[in-house]
C-alpha positions in Angstrom: -0.2 -0.4 -0.3 1.2 3.4 -1.0 2.2 5.7 2.0 1.6 9.7 2.0 5.2 10.7 1.3 5.7 7.7 -1.5 5.6 9.2 -4.6 5.7 6.8 -8.1 8.5 8.1 -10.3 8.8 5.3 -12.9 6.2 2.5 -14.2 8.5 -0.3 -13.1 8.1 0.4 -9.6 4.7 1.8 -9.8 3.0 -1.1 -11.5 3.4 -3.5 -8.2 1.8 -1.1 -6.7 -1.1 -1.1 -9.5 -1.5 -4.8 -9.0 -1.4 -4.5 -5.5 -4.3 -2.9 -5.8 -6.4 -5.1 -7.5 -6.0 -8.3 -5.2 -9.6 -8.2 -5.5 -10.5 -11.5 -8.0 -14.3 -9.4 -9.1 -12.5 -5.9 -9.4 -9.8 -7.5 -11.2 -12.6 -9.6 -14.0 -14.4 -6.2 -14.3 -11.1 -4.3 -15.4 -10.9 -7.3 -17.9 -14.5 -7.0 -19.3 -14.2 -2.9 -19.5 -10.5 -2.8 -21.2 -12.4 -5.9 -23.7 -15.3 -3.3 -24.2 -13.1 -0.8 -24.9 -11.2 -2.4 -28.0 -14.8 -3.6 -29.1 -16.2 0.4 -29.3 -12.8 1.3 -30.7 -13.2 -0.9 -33.2 -16.9 0.3 -34.2 -15.5 3.8 -33.9 -13.5 3.3 -37.0 -15.2 0.7 -38.5 -18.8 3.3 -38.4 -16.6 5.9 -38.8 -18.7 7.9 -36.1 -16.9 9.0 -33.0 -19.8 8.8 -30.8 -18.6 5.0 -29.8 -15.6 6.6 -28.1 -17.8 7.8 -25.6 -19.4 4.1 -25.1 -15.7 3.3 -25.0 -14.2 5.9 -22.3 -17.3 4.9 -20.2 -17.4 1.0 -20.1 -14.0 1.8 -19.7 -13.6 3.7 -16.8 -17.1 2.6 -15.5 -16.4 -1.2 -14.6 -12.9 -0.5 -13.6 -14.8 1.8 -11.2 -17.1 -0.2 -10.1 -14.5 -3.0 -9.2 -13.0 -0.4 -7.0 -15.8 1.6 -5.1 -17.9 -2.2 -4.6 -15.0 -4.8 -4.0 -11.5 -3.7 -4.0 -13.1 -0.6 -1.7 -10.3 1.5 -2.1 -9.7 5.0 -4.8 -8.7 4.1 -8.4 -4.9 4.5 -8.8 -6.3 7.0 -12.1 -6.9 10.1 -9.8 -3.3 10.3 -8.1 -1.4 8.7 -11.6 -3.4 8.8 -14.3 -0.9 8.1 -17.1 0.6 5.2 -15.2 -2.3 3.7 -14.2 -4.0 4.0 -17.8 -0.7 2.0 -19.1 -0.6 -0.2 -16.3 -4.8 -1.3 -16.5 -3.1 -2.4 -21.1 -0.2 -4.2 -19.0 -2.2 -6.2 -16.2 -5.1 -6.4 -19.4 -2.0 -7.9 -21.6 -0.7 -10.5 -18.4 -4.3 -11.9 -18.1 -4.5 -12.4 -21.8 -0.7 -14.4 -20.9 -2.0 -15.9 -18.2 0.2 -14.3 -15.8 -2.6 -12.3 -13.9 -5.2 -14.8 -12.7 -9.0 -14.1 -12.9 -10.1 -17.6 -11.9 
């Protein structure tokens, strides 16, 4: 867990903290679903040439993740304090879930 004096200055040091903030399986599953939907909606935005699908992507990506944090993990999303590191870490975690290195079941 992060201390008030701690400040992350690299993705390498931030990512273990990010994973610790996603210990709850339901939270991780919701992240996975939300991130998957981001890809679907971004693809629809391109395929249909309609940027409104990007709003659905934004809503699903953050919506599912925040539900996971507020109702299952019971913590504040890292996005609020570390938006860039959190965004990149979500995609790393997503890839690691697909690779089997981060468990969701």
